[in-house]
Biopython code that builds the backbone (N, CA, C, O; Angstrom):
import numpy as np
from Bio.PDB.StructureBuilder import StructureBuilder

atoms = [
    (1, "MET", "N", (-19.105, -6.375, -25.350)),
    (1, "MET", "CA", (-18.769, -7.842, -24.950)),
    (1, "MET", "C", (-19.598, -8.762, -24.477)),
    (1, "MET", "O", (-19.638, -8.674, -23.250)),
    (2, "SER", "N", (-20.291, -9.620, -24.896)),
    (2, "SER", "CA", (-21.437, -10.178, -24.424)),
    (2, "SER", "C", (-20.914, -11.634, -23.900)),
    (2, "SER", "O", (-20.112, -12.357, -24.492)),
    (3, "ILE", "N", (-21.538, -11.887, -22.686)),
    (3, "ILE", "CA", (-21.398, -13.158, -22.079)),
    (3, "ILE", "C", (-22.688, -13.952, -21.793)),
    (3, "ILE", "O", (-23.686, -13.439, -21.285)),
    (4, "SER", "N", (-22.588, -15.255, -22.162)),
    (4, "SER", "CA", (-23.987, -15.653, -21.742)),
    (4, "SER", "C", (-24.090, -16.198, -20.384)),
    (4, "SER", "O", (-23.075, -16.567, -19.792)),
    (5, "PRO", "N", (-25.254, -16.271, -19.856)),
    (5, "PRO", "CA", (-25.508, -16.592, -18.410)),
    (5, "PRO", "C", (-24.984, -18.091, -18.157)),
    (5, "PRO", "O", (-25.096, -18.946, -19.036)),
    (6, "ILE", "N", (-24.445, -18.343, -16.987)),
    (6, "ILE", "CA", (-24.187, -19.540, -16.652)),
    (6, "ILE", "C", (-25.125, -19.977, -15.667)),
    (6, "ILE", "O", (-25.676, -19.357, -14.758)),
    (7, "THR", "N", (-25.219, -21.575, -16.154)),
    (7, "THR", "CA", (-26.228, -22.309, -15.363)),
    (7, "THR", "C", (-25.691, -23.056, -14.118)),
    (7, "THR", "O", (-24.789, -23.889, -14.202)),
    (8, "ALA", "N", (-26.306, -22.705, -12.942)),
    (8, "ALA", "CA", (-26.076, -23.127, -11.721)),
    (8, "ALA", "C", (-26.400, -24.885, -11.662)),
    (8, "ALA", "O", (-27.185, -25.293, -12.518)),
    (9, "SER", "N", (-25.955, -25.670, -10.912)),
    (9, "SER", "CA", (-26.031, -26.878, -10.902)),
    (9, "SER", "C", (-27.527, -27.404, -10.363)),
    (9, "SER", "O", (-27.973, -28.548, -10.449)),
    (10, "ALA", "N", (-28.176, -26.207, -9.774)),
    (10, "ALA", "CA", (-29.628, -26.696, -9.186)),
    (10, "ALA", "C", (-30.481, -26.435, -10.385)),
    (10, "ALA", "O", (-31.656, -26.799, -10.349)),
    (11, "GLY", "N", (-30.010, -25.850, -11.424)),
    (11, "GLY", "CA", (-31.122, -25.627, -12.783)),
    (11, "GLY", "C", (-31.344, -23.891, -12.639)),
    (11, "GLY", "O", (-32.105, -23.321, -13.421)),
    (12, "GLN", "N", (-30.706, -23.238, -11.717)),
    (12, "GLN", "CA", (-30.921, -21.777, -11.651)),
    (12, "GLN", "C", (-30.011, -21.010, -12.667)),
    (12, "GLN", "O", (-28.863, -21.425, -12.825)),
    (13, "SER", "N", (-30.413, -20.006, -13.310)),
    (13, "SER", "CA", (-29.700, -19.154, -13.750)),
    (13, "SER", "C", (-28.862, -18.315, -13.065)),
    (13, "SER", "O", (-29.479, -17.699, -12.196)),
    (14, "VAL", "N", (-27.532, -18.013, -13.126)),
    (14, "VAL", "CA", (-26.732, -17.132, -12.979)),
    (14, "VAL", "C", (-26.122, -16.176, -13.818)),
    (14, "VAL", "O", (-25.261, -16.450, -14.654)),
    (15, "ALA", "N", (-26.711, -14.708, -13.521)),
    (15, "ALA", "CA", (-25.954, -13.747, -14.327)),
    (15, "ALA", "C", (-24.554, -13.443, -14.247)),
    (15, "ALA", "O", (-24.012, -13.187, -13.172)),
    (16, "PRO", "N", (-23.914, -13.464, -15.409)),
    (16, "PRO", "CA", (-22.299, -13.109, -15.235)),
    (16, "PRO", "C", (-22.075, -11.543, -14.676)),
    (16, "PRO", "O", (-22.897, -10.626, -14.659)),
    (17, "ILE", "N", (-20.908, -11.549, -14.298)),
    (17, "ILE", "CA", (-20.584, -10.313, -13.654)),
    (17, "ILE", "C", (-19.413, -9.565, -14.656)),
    (17, "ILE", "O", (-18.343, -10.069, -14.999)),
    (18, "SER", "N", (-19.852, -8.428, -14.964)),
    (18, "SER", "CA", (-18.816, -7.743, -15.960)),
    (18, "SER", "C", (-17.917, -6.980, -15.275)),
    (18, "SER", "O", (-18.323, -6.354, -14.296)),
    (19, "SER", "N", (-16.702, -6.908, -15.621)),
    (19, "SER", "CA", (-15.592, -6.214, -14.841)),
    (19, "SER", "C", (-16.109, -4.626, -14.620)),
    (19, "SER", "O", (-15.549, -3.966, -13.745)),
    (20, "LYS", "N", (-17.003, -4.122, -15.288)),
    (20, "LYS", "CA", (-17.335, -2.639, -15.096)),
    (20, "LYS", "C", (-18.385, -2.721, -13.769)),
    (20, "LYS", "O", (-18.614, -1.665, -13.178)),
    (21, "SER", "N", (-18.857, -3.647, -13.420)),
    (21, "SER", "CA", (-19.954, -3.690, -12.261)),
    (21, "SER", "C", (-19.206, -3.845, -10.910)),
    (21, "SER", "O", (-19.784, -3.759, -9.826)),
    (22, "VAL", "N", (-17.915, -4.073, -11.048)),
    (22, "VAL", "CA", (-17.157, -4.998, -9.829)),
    (22, "VAL", "C", (-16.081, -3.581, -9.457)),
    (22, "VAL", "O", (-15.047, -3.233, -10.027)),
    (23, "THR", "N", (-16.788, -2.978, -8.298)),
    (23, "THR", "CA", (-15.818, -1.760, -7.461)),
    (23, "THR", "C", (-15.161, -2.382, -6.112)),
    (23, "THR", "O", (-15.659, -3.421, -5.681)),
    (24, "SER", "N", (-14.313, -1.927, -5.581)),
    (24, "SER", "CA", (-13.571, -1.964, -4.484)),
    (24, "SER", "C", (-14.306, -0.961, -3.399)),
    (24, "SER", "O", (-14.944, 0.056, -3.671)),
    (25, "ALA", "N", (-14.030, -1.547, -2.039)),
    (25, "ALA", "CA", (-14.933, -0.677, -1.030)),
    (25, "ALA", "C", (-14.188, 0.830, -1.173)),
    (25, "ALA", "O", (-14.950, 1.788, -1.046)),
    (26, "ASN", "N", (-13.172, 1.039, -1.354)),
    (26, "ASN", "CA", (-12.355, 2.091, -1.447)),
    (26, "ASN", "C", (-12.941, 2.974, -2.911)),
    (26, "ASN", "O", (-13.092, 4.191, -2.805)),
    (27, "GLU", "N", (-13.196, 2.407, -4.011)),
    (27, "GLU", "CA", (-13.940, 3.186, -4.969)),
    (27, "GLU", "C", (-15.016, 3.671, -4.810)),
    (27, "GLU", "O", (-15.328, 4.787, -5.226)),
    (28, "SER", "N", (-15.868, 2.784, -4.084)),
    (28, "SER", "CA", (-17.593, 3.332, -3.916)),
    (28, "SER", "C", (-17.671, 4.083, -2.775)),
    (28, "SER", "O", (-18.728, 4.625, -2.451)),
    (29, "GLY", "N", (-16.497, 4.189, -2.023)),
    (29, "GLY", "CA", (-16.631, 5.198, -0.742)),
    (29, "GLY", "C", (-17.186, 4.640, 0.581)),
    (29, "GLY", "O", (-17.601, 5.232, 1.577)),
    (30, "ASN", "N", (-17.050, 3.059, 0.243)),
    (30, "ASN", "CA", (-17.687, 2.311, 1.773)),
    (30, "ASN", "C", (-16.535, 1.756, 2.525)),
    (30, "ASN", "O", (-16.488, 0.613, 2.979)),
    (31, "ASP", "N", (-15.717, 2.555, 2.608)),
    (31, "ASP", "CA", (-14.466, 1.897, 3.441)),
    (31, "ASP", "C", (-15.021, 1.736, 4.599)),
    (31, "ASP", "O", (-15.577, 2.731, 5.064)),
    (32, "THR", "N", (-15.039, 0.607, 5.313)),
    (32, "THR", "CA", (-15.827, 0.403, 6.696)),
    (32, "THR", "C", (-14.624, 0.204, 7.806)),
    (32, "THR", "O", (-14.902, 0.261, 9.004)),
    (33, "ARG", "N", (-13.205, -0.043, 7.333)),
    (33, "ARG", "CA", (-12.330, -0.070, 8.176)),
    (33, "ARG", "C", (-12.055, 1.034, 9.146)),
    (33, "ARG", "O", (-12.154, 2.177, 8.701)),
    (34, "THR", "N", (-11.730, 0.878, 10.384)),
    (34, "THR", "CA", (-11.283, 2.090, 11.262)),
    (34, "THR", "C", (-10.178, 1.442, 12.007)),
    (34, "THR", "O", (-9.882, 0.247, 12.025)),
    (35, "SER", "N", (-9.518, 2.623, 12.731)),
    (35, "SER", "CA", (-8.177, 2.040, 13.121)),
    (35, "SER", "C", (-8.207, 1.192, 14.406)),
    (35, "SER", "O", (-7.159, 0.765, 14.889)),
    (36, "SER", "N", (-9.429, 0.945, 14.966)),
    (36, "SER", "CA", (-9.652, 0.435, 16.283)),
    (36, "SER", "C", (-9.992, -1.096, 15.743)),
    (36, "SER", "O", (-9.960, -2.040, 16.532)),
    (37, "SER", "N", (-10.277, -1.253, 14.528)),
    (37, "SER", "CA", (-10.606, -2.691, 14.148)),
    (37, "SER", "C", (-9.684, -3.496, 13.321)),
    (37, "SER", "O", (-10.042, -4.461, 12.646)),
    (38, "GLN", "N", (-8.348, -2.997, 13.420)),
    (38, "GLN", "CA", (-7.269, -3.657, 12.785)),
    (38, "GLN", "C", (-7.227, -4.977, 13.321)),
    (38, "GLN", "O", (-7.426, -5.119, 14.527)),
    (39, "PRO", "N", (-6.969, -6.081, 12.507)),
    (39, "PRO", "CA", (-6.621, -7.374, 13.212)),
    (39, "PRO", "C", (-5.471, -7.400, 13.955)),
    (39, "PRO", "O", (-4.482, -6.688, 13.782)),
    (40, "MET", "N", (-5.655, -8.360, 14.904)),
    (40, "MET", "CA", (-4.505, -8.813, 15.874)),
    (40, "MET", "C", (-3.512, -9.762, 15.129)),
    (40, "MET", "O", (-3.879, -10.704, 14.427)),
    (41, "PRO", "N", (-2.420, -9.466, 15.325)),
    (41, "PRO", "CA", (-1.145, -10.367, 14.642)),
    (41, "PRO", "C", (-1.387, -11.899, 15.216)),
    (41, "PRO", "O", (-1.649, -12.149, 16.393)),
    (42, "ILE", "N", (-1.249, -12.891, 14.143)),
    (42, "ILE", "CA", (-1.230, -14.218, 14.890)),
    (42, "ILE", "C", (0.059, -14.506, 15.396)),
    (42, "ILE", "O", (1.028, -14.218, 14.695)),
    (43, "VAL", "N", (0.207, -14.985, 16.407)),
    (43, "VAL", "CA", (1.357, -15.519, 17.109)),
    (43, "VAL", "C", (1.290, -17.104, 17.106)),
    (43, "VAL", "O", (0.352, -17.717, 17.615)),
    (44, "ASP", "N", (2.349, -17.699, 16.500)),
    (44, "ASP", "CA", (2.690, -19.397, 16.643)),
    (44, "ASP", "C", (3.734, -19.562, 17.614)),
    (44, "ASP", "O", (4.718, -18.828, 17.707)),
    (45, "LYS", "N", (3.467, -20.596, 18.362)),
    (45, "LYS", "CA", (4.368, -21.099, 19.206)),
    (45, "LYS", "C", (5.026, -22.409, 18.916)),
    (45, "LYS", "O", (4.356, -23.433, 19.057)),
    (46, "VAL", "N", (6.273, -22.481, 18.523)),
    (46, "VAL", "CA", (6.973, -23.825, 17.899)),
    (46, "VAL", "C", (7.552, -24.208, 19.172)),
    (46, "VAL", "O", (8.068, -23.363, 19.903)),
    (47, "THR", "N", (7.491, -25.500, 19.492)),
    (47, "THR", "CA", (8.351, -26.469, 20.482)),
    (47, "THR", "C", (9.262, -27.369, 19.745)),
    (47, "THR", "O", (8.867, -28.273, 19.009)),
    (48, "ILE", "N", (10.709, -27.032, 20.015)),
    (48, "ILE", "CA", (11.590, -28.111, 19.405)),
    (48, "ILE", "C", (11.781, -29.098, 20.758)),
    (48, "ILE", "O", (11.905, -28.836, 21.955)),
    (49, "SER", "N", (11.742, -30.465, 19.930)),
    (49, "SER", "CA", (12.209, -31.482, 20.974)),
    (49, "SER", "C", (13.508, -31.581, 21.271)),
    (49, "SER", "O", (14.317, -31.249, 20.404)),
    (50, "PRO", "N", (13.988, -32.074, 22.599)),
    (50, "PRO", "CA", (15.334, -32.050, 22.774)),
    (50, "PRO", "C", (16.288, -32.592, 21.867)),
    (50, "PRO", "O", (17.364, -32.015, 21.709)),
    (51, "ALA", "N", (15.938, -33.901, 21.102)),
    (51, "ALA", "CA", (16.628, -34.217, 20.223)),
    (51, "ALA", "C", (16.929, -33.574, 18.965)),
    (51, "ALA", "O", (17.959, -33.748, 18.313)),
    (52, "ALA", "N", (15.820, -32.708, 18.624)),
    (52, "ALA", "CA", (15.862, -31.652, 17.562)),
    (52, "ALA", "C", (16.875, -30.726, 17.844)),
    (52, "ALA", "O", (17.692, -30.335, 17.011)),
    (53, "LYS", "N", (16.811, -30.276, 19.339)),
    (53, "LYS", "CA", (17.918, -29.169, 19.564)),
    (53, "LYS", "C", (19.199, -29.686, 19.518)),
    (53, "LYS", "O", (20.089, -29.023, 18.985)),
    (54, "ALA", "N", (19.485, -31.062, 20.127)),
    (54, "ALA", "CA", (20.807, -31.618, 20.076)),
    (54, "ALA", "C", (21.425, -31.675, 18.680)),
    (54, "ALA", "O", (22.632, -31.487, 18.529)),
    (55, "LEU", "N", (20.492, -31.968, 17.517)),
    (55, "LEU", "CA", (20.579, -32.274, 16.246)),
    (55, "LEU", "C", (21.136, -30.833, 15.543)),
    (55, "LEU", "O", (22.061, -30.805, 14.731)),
    (56, "GLN", "N", (20.455, -29.750, 15.972)),
    (56, "GLN", "CA", (20.785, -28.770, 15.572)),
    (56, "GLN", "C", (21.872, -28.039, 16.065)),
    (56, "GLN", "O", (22.539, -27.265, 15.379)),
    (57, "GLU", "N", (22.063, -28.293, 17.311)),
    (57, "GLU", "CA", (23.634, -27.854, 17.765)),
    (57, "GLU", "C", (24.798, -28.457, 17.345)),
    (57, "GLU", "O", (25.905, -27.919, 17.370)),
    (58, "ALA", "N", (24.501, -29.825, 16.871)),
    (58, "ALA", "CA", (25.656, -30.825, 16.280)),
    (58, "ALA", "C", (26.019, -30.288, 14.868)),
    (58, "ALA", "O", (27.199, -30.154, 14.541)),
    (59, "THR", "N", (24.846, -29.940, 13.919)),
    (59, "THR", "CA", (25.148, -29.457, 12.913)),
    (59, "THR", "C", (25.267, -27.968, 12.522)),
    (59, "THR", "O", (25.137, -27.598, 11.355)),
    (60, "GLU", "N", (25.506, -27.176, 13.494)),
    (60, "GLU", "CA", (26.029, -25.922, 13.572)),
    (60, "GLU", "C", (27.207, -25.718, 12.787)),
    (60, "GLU", "O", (28.073, -26.593, 12.792)),
    (61, "THR", "N", (27.332, -24.809, 12.199)),
    (61, "THR", "CA", (28.396, -24.213, 11.649)),
    (61, "THR", "C", (29.474, -23.499, 12.734)),
    (61, "THR", "O", (29.078, -22.943, 13.759)),
    (62, "THR", "N", (30.892, -23.597, 12.356)),
    (62, "THR", "CA", (31.586, -22.706, 13.528)),
    (62, "THR", "C", (31.122, -21.341, 13.502)),
    (62, "THR", "O", (30.883, -20.817, 14.590)),
    (63, "ALA", "N", (30.952, -20.662, 12.424)),
    (63, "ALA", "CA", (30.776, -19.315, 12.301)),
    (63, "ALA", "C", (29.359, -19.135, 12.977)),
    (63, "ALA", "O", (29.192, -18.054, 13.540)),
    (64, "GLN", "N", (28.495, -19.883, 12.998)),
    (64, "GLN", "CA", (27.260, -19.591, 13.873)),
    (64, "GLN", "C", (27.674, -19.494, 15.352)),
    (64, "GLN", "O", (27.504, -18.523, 16.089)),
    (65, "THR", "N", (28.307, -20.799, 15.686)),
    (65, "THR", "CA", (28.846, -20.883, 16.789)),
    (65, "THR", "C", (29.458, -19.809, 17.385)),
    (65, "THR", "O", (29.028, -19.505, 18.498)),
    (66, "VAL", "N", (30.398, -19.125, 16.901)),
    (66, "VAL", "CA", (31.287, -17.853, 17.203)),
    (66, "VAL", "C", (30.121, -16.651, 17.412)),
    (66, "VAL", "O", (30.105, -15.904, 18.391)),
    (67, "LYS", "N", (29.086, -16.603, 16.236)),
    (67, "LYS", "CA", (28.184, -15.263, 16.526)),
    (67, "LYS", "C", (27.344, -15.621, 17.669)),
    (67, "LYS", "O", (26.795, -14.665, 18.217)),
    (68, "GLU", "N", (27.117, -16.805, 18.158)),
    (68, "GLU", "CA", (26.196, -17.081, 19.169)),
    (68, "GLU", "C", (27.223, -16.823, 20.230)),
    (68, "GLU", "O", (26.942, -15.823, 20.891)),
    (69, "ALA", "N", (28.191, -17.351, 20.546)),
    (69, "ALA", "CA", (29.013, -16.906, 21.667)),
    (69, "ALA", "C", (29.316, -15.572, 22.022)),
    (69, "ALA", "O", (29.352, -15.237, 23.206)),
    (70, "ASN", "N", (29.573, -14.653, 20.947)),
    (70, "ASN", "CA", (29.795, -13.320, 20.755)),
    (70, "ASN", "C", (28.528, -12.494, 21.497)),
    (70, "ASN", "O", (28.570, -11.430, 22.114)),
    (71, "SER", "N", (27.398, -13.366, 21.212)),
    (71, "SER", "CA", (26.082, -12.557, 21.847)),
    (71, "SER", "C", (25.817, -13.136, 23.191)),
    (71, "SER", "O", (24.863, -12.742, 23.862)),
    (72, "GLY", "N", (26.609, -14.030, 23.591)),
    (72, "GLY", "CA", (26.464, -14.226, 25.411)),
    (72, "GLY", "C", (25.854, -15.680, 25.413)),
    (72, "GLY", "O", (25.404, -16.147, 26.459)),
    (73, "ASP", "N", (25.844, -16.314, 24.360)),
    (73, "ASP", "CA", (25.313, -17.925, 24.455)),
    (73, "ASP", "C", (26.144, -18.643, 25.091)),
    (73, "ASP", "O", (27.076, -18.983, 24.363)),
    (74, "ALA", "N", (26.229, -19.098, 26.339)),
    (74, "ALA", "CA", (26.965, -19.976, 27.330)),
    (74, "ALA", "C", (27.352, -21.192, 26.658)),
    (74, "ALA", "O", (28.531, -21.524, 26.531)),
    (75, "GLN", "N", (26.319, -21.897, 26.203)),
    (75, "GLN", "CA", (26.552, -23.141, 25.730)),
    (75, "GLN", "C", (27.597, -23.096, 24.249)),
    (75, "GLN", "O", (28.435, -23.963, 24.003)),
    (76, "ALA", "N", (27.382, -22.154, 23.563)),
    (76, "ALA", "CA", (28.478, -21.768, 22.405)),
    (76, "ALA", "C", (29.687, -21.562, 22.938)),
    (76, "ALA", "O", (30.666, -22.139, 22.467)),
    (77, "LYS", "N", (29.778, -20.797, 23.886)),
    (77, "LYS", "CA", (31.045, -20.370, 24.455)),
    (77, "LYS", "C", (31.906, -21.939, 25.106)),
    (77, "LYS", "O", (33.111, -22.181, 25.043)),
    (78, "ARG", "N", (31.031, -22.631, 25.585)),
    (78, "ARG", "CA", (31.703, -23.923, 26.109)),
    (78, "ARG", "C", (32.104, -24.781, 24.838)),
    (78, "ARG", "O", (33.139, -25.445, 24.902)),
    (79, "LYS", "N", (31.335, -24.798, 23.687)),
    (79, "LYS", "CA", (31.438, -25.616, 22.576)),
    (79, "LYS", "C", (32.758, -25.006, 21.800)),
    (79, "LYS", "O", (33.530, -25.776, 21.227)),
    (80, "LEU", "N", (32.965, -23.657, 21.812)),
    (80, "LEU", "CA", (34.083, -23.165, 21.187)),
    (80, "LEU", "C", (35.459, -23.420, 21.961)),
    (80, "LEU", "O", (36.535, -23.667, 21.417)),
    (81, "ALA", "N", (35.250, -23.328, 23.168)),
    (81, "ALA", "CA", (36.495, -23.829, 24.229)),
    (81, "ALA", "C", (36.676, -25.219, 24.183)),
    (81, "ALA", "O", (37.871, -25.498, 24.088)),
    (82, "THR", "N", (35.992, -26.119, 24.211)),
    (82, "THR", "CA", (36.059, -27.526, 23.686)),
    (82, "THR", "C", (36.877, -27.678, 22.723)),
    (82, "THR", "O", (37.906, -28.340, 22.863)),
    (83, "GLU", "N", (36.477, -26.964, 21.358)),
    (83, "GLU", "CA", (37.010, -27.187, 20.216)),
    (83, "GLU", "C", (38.379, -26.652, 20.112)),
    (83, "GLU", "O", (39.231, -27.183, 19.399)),
    (84, "ASN", "N", (38.591, -25.577, 20.839)),
    (84, "ASN", "CA", (39.905, -24.929, 20.948)),
    (84, "ASN", "C", (41.068, -25.462, 21.752)),
    (84, "ASN", "O", (42.266, -25.211, 21.615)),
    (85, "ALA", "N", (40.375, -26.364, 22.740)),
    (85, "ALA", "CA", (41.137, -27.263, 23.616)),
    (85, "ALA", "C", (41.665, -28.420, 22.868)),
    (85, "ALA", "O", (42.797, -28.832, 23.124)),
    (86, "GLY", "N", (40.917, -28.989, 21.945)),
    (86, "GLY", "CA", (40.947, -30.279, 21.339)),
    (86, "GLY", "C", (42.051, -29.853, 19.938)),
    (86, "GLY", "O", (42.690, -30.719, 19.339)),
    (87, "LYS", "N", (42.101, -28.541, 19.631)),
    (87, "LYS", "CA", (43.144, -28.336, 18.684)),
    (87, "LYS", "C", (44.462, -27.895, 19.105)),
    (87, "LYS", "O", (45.416, -27.770, 18.336)),
    (88, "ALA", "N", (44.484, -27.635, 20.494)),
    (88, "ALA", "CA", (45.712, -27.153, 21.320)),
    (88, "ALA", "C", (46.663, -28.515, 21.447)),
    (88, "ALA", "O", (47.732, -28.467, 22.056)),
]
sb = StructureBuilder()
sb.init_structure("model")
sb.init_model(0)
sb.init_chain("A")
sb.init_seg("    ")
for serial, (resi, resn, name, xyz) in enumerate(atoms, 1):
    if name == "N":
        sb.init_residue(resn, " ", resi, " ")
    sb.init_atom(name, np.array(xyz, "f"), 0.0, 1.0, " ", f" {name:<3s}", serial, name[0])
structure = sb.get_structure()
């Protein structure tokens, strides 16, 4: 398989890369990673505005409210109590 050289924008000739000449770090034995150089996890902090929180609570399904109330969410417990009082 023969590939002709690619011409760079500055008029310099660039040699093509064949698939046989490309090897990964593991294949060539040059794996430079160590256990102490592992990347730190990225942590993003998202802040939701009070209006967005109110909208989220207003559009929440009853099943989700029950689930949150069962896990100890006081606001969800109050919401369920209000809904049950309205039904009675």
